[in-house]
ZADRENMAR-650113 format. One record per residue (C-alpha): residue in three letters; x, z, y. Coordinates in steps of 0.5 Angstrom, whole numbers, padded with zeros to 4 digits, always signed. Each point is the difference from the previous one (the first is absolute). Layout:
BEGIN
ALAXZY...
***
This chain:
BEGIN
MET-0063-0033-0033GLU+0007+0000-0003LEU+0001+0007-0001TRP+0008-0001-0001LYS+0000-0001+0007LEU-0003+0007+0002GLY+0004+0005+0003ILE-0001+0008-0001ALA-0005+0001+0005GLN-0004-0006-0002THR+0000+0002-0007LEU-0002+0007+0001HIS-0006-0003+0004GLY-0002-0004-0006TYR+0001+0006-0005ARG-0004+0005+0005ASN-0006-0005+0001ALA+0000-0003-0008SER+0002-0007+0003PHE+0005-0001-0006THR+0003+0005-0005PRO+0007+0001-0002GLU-0001-0004-0006GLU-0002-0006+0004VAL+0006+0001+0005LEU+0005+0001-0006GLN-0003-0007-0003SER+0001-0003+0006LEU+0007+0002+0001LEU+0002-0002-0008ASP-0003-0007+0002ARG+0004+0000+0006LEU+0006+0002-0004GLU-0001-0005-0005GLN-0001-0006+0005VAL+0007+0002+0004ASN+0005+0003-0005PRO+0002-0006-0004ALA+0002-0003+0007LEU+0003+0006+0003ASN+0003+0005-0006ALA-0002+0006+0004VAL-0003+0004-0005ILE+0005+0001-0006THR-0004+0005-0004PRO-0007+0001+0000ASN-0004+0006-0001VAL-0007-0003-0001ASP-0003+0005-0005GLU+0002+0006+0003ALA-0003-0003+0007ARG-0006-0002-0004GLU-0001+0007-0002LEU+0001+0003+0007ALA-0005-0005+0003ARG-0005+0002-0005GLN+0000+0007+0001SER+0001-0001+0008THR-0007-0004+0000ARG-0003+0006-0004ARG+0003+0005+0005TRP-0003-0004+0006GLN-0006-0002-0003ALA-0001+0008+0000GLY+0002+0001+0007SER+0006+0004-0003PRO+0006-0004+0002VAL+0007+0004-0001GLY+0002-0002+0007GLU+0000-0006+0005LEU+0005-0004-0005ASP-0004+0001-0006GLY+0000-0007-0003MET+0005-0004+0004PHE+0005-0004-0003ILE+0008-0001+0001THR+0006-0002-0003VAL+0006+0003-0001LYS+0007-0002+0001ASP+0004-0001-0007ASN+0006+0005+0002ILE-0006+0006+0001PRO-0002+0003-0007VAL-0007+0000-0002ARG-0001+0004-0006GLY-0001-0004-0006LEU+0001-0007+0004ARG+0007-0004-0001CYS+0004+0002+0005THR+0006-0005+0000TRP+0004+0000+0007GLY+0000-0007-0001SER+0006+0001-0005ARG+0001-0002-0007SER+0003+0007-0001TYR-0007+0003+0001ALA-0004-0005-0003ASP-0003+0004-0005TYR-0001+0007+0004ILE-0007+0003+0001PRO+0000+0006+0004ALA-0003+0007-0003ARG-0002+0002+0007ASP-0002-0003+0007GLU+0004+0000+0006SER-0003+0005+0005PRO-0003-0004+0005VAL-0003-0004-0006ALA-0003+0006-0003HIS-0003+0002+0006LEU-0004-0006+0001ARG-0002+0000-0007GLN-0003+0007+0001ALA-0004-0003+0006CYS-0003-0006-0006VAL+0004-0005+0003GLY+0001-0006-0005ILE+0006-0003-0001LEU+0000-0008-0002GLY+0007-0001-0002LYS+0007+0000+0001THR+0004-0005+0005ASN+0006-0004+0000VAL+0007+0002+0002PRO+0007-0002+0000GLU+0004+0004-0004PHE+0001+0007+0002THR-0003-0002+0006LEU+0007-0001+0003GLN-0002-0007+0003GLY-0004-0004+0006TYR-0004-0005-0004THR-0004+0002-0007ASP+0003-0003-0006ASN+0003+0002-0007LEU+0002-0001-0007ILE-0007+0002-0003PHE-0005-0002+0004GLY+0003-0006+0005ALA-0002-0001+0007THR-0006+0002+0004GLY-0003-0005+0005ASN-0002+0001+0007PRO-0008-0001+0001TRP+0001-0004+0006ASP+0004-0005-0004PRO+0002+0002-0007ALA+0006-0004+0000LEU+0003+0005+0005THR+0002+0007-0001PRO-0004+0006+0003GLY+0006+0004+0001GLY+0002+0006-0004SER+0001+0005-0003SER-0008+0001+0001GLY-0001-0007-0001GLY-0005+0000-0006ALA-0004+0006+0004VAL-0001-0004+0006ALA-0002-0006-0004ALA-0005+0004-0003VAL-0003+0003+0006ALA+0001-0007+0005SER-0004-0004-0006GLY-0006+0006-0001VAL+0003+0003-0006GLY-0002+0007+0002VAL-0001+0003+0007ALA+0007+0003+0000ALA+0006+0001-0004LEU+0005+0006-0001ALA+0007-0003+0001THR+0007+0003+0002ASP+0005-0002+0006GLY+0007+0001-0001GLY+0003-0004+0005GLY-0006-0004+0003SER-0004-0001-0007ILE-0007+0001+0003ARG+0001-0002+0007ARG+0003-0007-0001PRO-0004-0002-0006CYS-0006+0002+0005ALA+0003-0005+0005HIS+0000-0006-0004THR-0007+0001-0002GLY-0004+0003+0006LEU-0001+0007-0002TYR+0001+0007+0002GLY+0005+0004-0003LEU+0002+0007+0001LYS+0007+0003-0002PRO-0001+0007+0001SER+0005+0006+0002PRO+0004+0003-0006GLY-0005+0005-0002PHE-0006-0002+0003VAL-0002-0003-0007SER+0003+0005-0006ARG+0003-0003-0006VAL+0000+0003-0006ASP+0001-0003-0007GLY+0002-0006+0002LEU+0006-0005-0002PRO+0007+0002+0002GLN+0001+0000+0008ILE+0006-0005+0000LEU-0001+0000+0008SER-0001+0007+0001ASP-0005+0001+0006PHE+0002-0006+0003GLU-0006-0002-0005THR-0007+0002+0001LEU-0007-0001-0003GLY-0005-0003+0005VAL-0006-0005+0000ILE-0002-0007+0001ALA-0007-0002+0002ARG-0003-0005+0005SER-0002+0005+0005PRO+0003+0006+0003ALA-0007+0004-0002ASP+0001-0002-0007LEU+0007+0003+0001ARG-0002+0006+0002ALA-0006+0001-0005MET+0005-0001-0005LEU+0006+0005+0003THR-0005+0005+0001VAL-0001+0001-0008ALA+0007-0002-0002ALA+0004+0004+0005ARG+0001+0007-0002ARG+0005+0006-0001ASP+0003+0001-0006ALA+0004+0006-0002LEU+0004-0004-0004ASP+0002-0004+0006ARG+0003+0004+0005SER+0000-0006+0005SER-0007+0000+0000TYR-0001+0007+0004ALA+0002-0003+0006PHE-0007-0002+0001THR-0006+0004-0001ASP-0006-0003-0004ALA-0004+0001+0006GLN+0005-0004+0004ARG+0000-0006-0005CYS-0008+0000+0002GLU+0000+0000+0007ASN-0003-0005+0004PRO+0004+0000+0007PRO-0003-0003+0006VAL+0001-0007+0002LEU+0007+0000+0004LYS+0001-0003+0007GLY+0006-0001+0004CYS+0005+0000-0006ARG+0007-0002+0002ILE+0002-0005-0005LEU+0007-0003-0001PHE-0001-0007-0002VAL+0006-0003-0003PRO-0001-0007-0002ALA+0007-0002-0003PHE+0006+0004-0003ARG+0006-0002+0004ASP+0002-0007-0003PHE-0004+0000-0006PRO-0005-0006-0001VAL-0007+0000+0001ASP-0005-0005-0001PRO-0003-0003+0007GLU-0007+0001-0003ILE+0001+0007-0002ARG+0003+0002+0007ASN-0006-0003+0004SER-0004+0003-0005ALA+0003+0007+0001ALA+0000-0001+0008GLY-0008-0001-0001ALA-0001+0006-0004ALA+0004+0004+0006GLN-0005-0004+0005VAL-0006+0003-0004LEU+0003+0007+0000GLU+0001-0001+0007SER-0007-0002+0001LEU-0002+0007-0003GLY+0003+0004+0006HIS+0007+0001-0004HIS+0007-0001+0004ILE+0004-0005-0003GLU+0008+0000+0001ILE+0004-0006-0003GLY+0007+0003-0002GLU+0006-0001-0005VAL+0000+0003-0007PRO+0001+0008+0002PHE+0005+0001-0006ASP+0006-0002-0003VAL-0002-0006-0005ASP+0007+0000-0003ARG+0000+0007-0002LEU-0007-0001-0003ASN+0002-0006-0004ALA+0006+0004-0003ILE-0005+0005-0002TRP-0005-0005-0003SER+0006-0004-0004LEU+0001+0007-0004ILE-0006+0004-0001GLY-0003-0006-0004PRO+0006-0001-0005VAL+0002+0007-0001GLY-0008+0002-0001LEU+0000-0006-0005ALA+0007+0002-0004TRP-0002+0007+0000LEU-0007-0002-0004VAL+0003-0005-0004ASP+0005+0005-0003HIS-0004+0006+0001ALA-0006-0003-0004SER+0005-0004-0005LEU-0003-0006+0002ASN+0002-0007-0004ILE+0004-0004+0006GLN-0002-0006-0004LEU-0007+0001+0001ILE+0001+0000+0007ALA-0001-0006+0005PRO+0007-0003+0001SER-0001+0000+0007LEU+0000+0007+0000ARG+0006+0001-0004PRO+0005+0000+0006MET-0004+0005+0003ILE+0001+0005-0006ASP+0008-0002+0000SER+0000+0002+0008GLY-0004+0006-0001ARG+0005+0003-0006SER+0006-0002+0004ALA-0002+0004+0007ALA+0004+0006+0001GLY-0004+0007+0001THR+0003+0000+0007ALA-0003-0006+0002TYR-0007+0003-0002VAL+0001+0006+0004GLN+0002-0004+0006LEU-0007-0004-0002LEU-0003+0007+0001ALA+0003+0002+0006ASP-0002-0007+0003VAL-0007+0001-0002ARG+0000+0007+0004LYS+0003-0004+0006LEU-0005-0005+0000ARG-0006+0004-0001ALA+0003+0004+0006GLU+0001-0006+0004LEU-0007-0002-0001ALA-0003+0007+0002ARG+0003-0001+0006VAL-0003-0007+0001PHE-0007+0003-0001GLN+0001+0005+0006ARG+0000-0006+0004TYR-0005-0004-0004ASP-0006+0001-0004PHE+0000-0006-0004ILE+0005-0006-0002LEU-0003-0007-0001THR+0004-0005-0004PRO-0002-0006-0004SER+0000+0002-0007ILE+0003-0006-0003ALA+0005-0005+0003ALA-0002-0006-0004LEU-0007-0003-0003SER-0001+0000-0007TRP+0005-0005-0004PRO-0001-0002-0008LYS-0002+0005-0004ALA+0006+0000-0005GLN+0005+0000+0005SER+0003+0007+0002HIS+0000-0002+0007PRO+0000-0005+0005GLU+0007-0003+0001SER-0001-0001+0008ILE-0004+0002+0005ASP-0001-0004+0007GLY+0006-0004-0003VAL+0005+0005-0001ALA+0002+0002-0006ALA-0003+0007-0003GLY+0003+0004-0005PRO-0005+0004-0006ARG-0002+0005+0005GLY-0001-0004+0006HIS-0007-0001+0000ALA-0001+0008-0001ILE+0004+0002+0006PHE-0005+0003+0004THR-0003+0005-0005ALA+0006+0004-0003PHE+0001+0005+0005VAL-0007+0003+0000ASN+0002+0002-0008ALA+0007+0003+0002GLY-0003+0003+0006GLY-0005+0004-0004LEU-0005-0003+0005PRO-0008-0002-0001GLY-0001-0008+0001ILE-0006-0004+0000ASN-0001-0008-0001ILE-0005-0003+0005PRO-0002-0007-0001THR+0002-0005+0006ALA-0002-0007+0002PRO+0001-0005-0006ALA+0005-0005+0000ALA-0002-0007+0001SER+0000-0001-0008GLY-0005+0005+0000LEU+0005+0005-0004PRO-0001+0007+0003ILE+0005+0004+0004GLY+0000+0007+0001CYS+0004+0006+0005GLN+0002+0007-0002LEU-0002+0006+0005VAL+0005+0005-0002GLY-0001+0008+0002PRO+0003+0006+0000PHE+0000+0004-0006GLY-0007+0003-0001ALA-0003-0005+0004ASP-0004-0003-0006LEU-0007+0001+0002ALA+0002-0002+0008LEU+0002-0007-0003LEU-0007-0001-0004ALA-0003+0002+0007MET+0004-0005+0003ALA-0001-0005-0005ASP-0008+0001+0000ALA+0000-0002+0008TYR+0005-0006-0001GLU-0005-0003-0006GLU-0006+0001+0005ALA+0004-0004+0005PHE+0003-0005-0005GLY-0006-0001-0005THR-0001+0001-0007TYR+0003-0003-0006CYS+0000-0007-0001TRP-0001-0002-0008PRO+0005-0006-0003SER-0004-0006-0003LEU+0003+0002-0007
***
């Protein structure tokens, strides 16, 4: 039995029945890491000694019949923009190359209290502001389905680890699609939660405001739910987390039937790869077969206003970080320096207009969810491209800009909504594809329930041949 392939329920079954121990699971994971990481460059800061100590203690607890909980002896990775006490946190930047946090960000602390082991930190683009995964410290990360291609970004290292069997799940962030798009490129499930569903305390500066939330990546919806049940908690230092009770975060909603789903296969005339269009249509058919009502429609908001929001939030946030933290621009990748200049030159009135546009967008989307229960769109517009290239130059024969591949996901972040990637039928080349299912604010557990039913109809995770 290849222990690194097991999900949480299977691992728990083995621990309870003494079929294997946490130490044996960890060794299998470390062997897998040694096998695949040279090709993928997914884990850039291992945490082996601490993981081994946790595995030893967890083994003793399971053998004594006194585990801390149902995640005792599970092992995950953590994205390198999420602080883990005592472990280097570079944010993909030479500016933070030597930064070692003194405290865990709150979801990490909750998982550590549950005796979840951390295998290491996963690679990101600098400041997690790009849709592929490469930086001047560690280099590019490859896709397990083809290591010459990108797994997307900014959670590229996280998905490469989980998709190749390095950890049962990963903690990651999503500020514009950074969980959902990489999951689509690697065949995984990934939840971008509602703001406040997962509290965030003792993290890095949030340069994208509440557009960025912390979520989980896994090979099954059940594993997503198991991790979120522990990681998602209220915290008095994060007022937004009081939008939910801890009981609400752990509820198991019934299987949903007859939901009204608006399926938007394209945003206006923005190009989409034909294989992705067909795969998304297949996902809509699966959901329809489950008893839901699919209505094909146009994008229900102003795409131009959304793009204007997005052209300002990142540059202003990055410029503020550079100036506030007195970062040396010479250490920052040349490709990001024009963004800093743009952010510095932005007028304060423009930022106030951005905030007004965000409020208007959120109101528009709230009205959409008075007519529909969910929105379904592709997660990506392009299949994976060469890993050191920031974006595909064209999609379906049409010239595409830097965010052409990412056109579908940003409205979820600006709208303050939850969204989950669900895997769909792969391309003829075997490259994975995915769709995002988006719900109203607070529909996080409903999305997990929908993903559960979808997985039962679609099938379980298929492994790459790496």
